[in-house]
Phi, psi and omega in degrees: 000131180292146181288143182285136178293124180301331182288343179264358180289153179289143181292147180259126179305150181298321181295322180293320179299325181276001182087012181263153178292148181296146181259126181287146179296145181285133176273171179298324179296318179299321181294318179296317180296323177297317178294315177299325176291320181290332178272359181070035184260007180271165179069224183294323179301317179291326178292323180285325182283338184306305179303320180294321179293324176298315180296316181296319186287317190250001176232303188294311180295314173300326176296319178296323177297312180297319179296322179294319181292328185292338179253010178272179178252142178291148183214158177269112182154191178233118354286158187277047175206158185271166177284149180285323184231131176227148177266110184232125177051044178076013179217167179272133178242119184266136175241076180244131179219154180238022181295331178297319177286326179296324180297334179295329178268334183276328183259118180295342183297321181291319179298314178298321180295317179294315182296319179294320177297317177296319180295312178300316179296319181296311180298317179296319176298319179295319176296320177298322182289320181292322179277320186286328182298307179298326179294315180296320179293324177293320179291319181293332181263356181286160175305149188300324182290341179267346186294318180301308177298323178296319178293325177298323177293328181289320184277343186307317182298339178292345178283350178254147178304137179299321181293323179294322180293323176292320175298325179296319179293331176297317181290336179279320189267353183292169186302320180255027182277183182301315183296311179296318177299322178294314181296321179289324177295327178277353178083012180282331178225157183249347176217154185297143176279144178271085182259312183295146181064046175215168177298328179299319179294326176294317177301314181296317182295312180294318179299315180296313185293321187256003180301322178297330178292339176271321183293313188296315175295324179292322178295317180300325179281318182288329181291332180270357181292142179282104182284352175291340175294323177292323175295321177295320177296322179292322179294332179272007175093007180285139179281163183303318182292328178291318178295323179296314183291326186262344184238300188293313183296313179295322180289334178268007181299319177301321176294323179295315182294315180297312180296322180295322178291322178295334179269316187293315186297307177292331180294329181295318181262020180297136182242318185292314185292313177296330180286324182271322183262331183270336181075193184285345185272347180274119183255113175224156188291332178295325177289324178291324177298314178301314182298319181289324180287308193255334179267309178275338182055040176258075185296322177301315180292321177297320179293322177297322178294321179294320176298317179294323177297318176301322178294323177296326185275349178294327181303306178300326179296317181294323178297319178295316177301320180296312180296319181297317178294325179292319176295320175298321176295322179292320179294322179290328178287000000 
């Protein structure tokens, strides 16, 4: 057998030549873990940093992008806005404009859309509270073995597409729909009610769609309440309504505030329900945003409207933080 040419032999790893075991190549996972260890992000530090990283990645950075677009100039192309900074003739050329924000004050359409959106969201939130509070209280005071099935009934609509549920309400509320046929069959009305394509239909759709977001926080608060306080109040001669106003309602205030925010904030910018149930006469800021983005393709003006909408919603969030901080101070005292 001819001798093998040493120049064609496979190279021997340095560790093997020195008598050491071969080292496996580092994977991407190993490199990421190594970086996190060097930065001190493992253990408690990583747990603390995680929520902040989530906020920065999915809220702060998108907010900066929308803010940048809001002060750009509209353009024909993809994307439909100009760059803020360009290098022209050896210098920086800034293309910053605030006409999108100026239009919010010059055009009454935007003010009416904001006010109508706030009105519809407020009334819908109030309806969810009036309907959801008794339901949450009934579930919280029910026997423990029944709470699971009752909560499942509350969550069950989420298993169906949101769009399909809204279309179902269209078939219920239309002139020849189920509701009008039922009322006419009972002899309560003699001609169909004009419910579809009105603000009433929008109230019904938002209340139905967001009712679980009100019930679940209320249930979580009422379920943890000490019911012996109600028994003590009854022993002292307090009537049920008096016990509710002085004990149950104050203790359930955090759940009321949390549920109201979960309903009010998305309801202000709702687009699907006003478009399908409200028709062309229902003016809400979500529909104006859609028209600016997709019909007019005026992304800077649409971004300015979105920034202003965010400013409107900061107020309720600050109110919630105020109530939460006050409750924590009372608990600490």
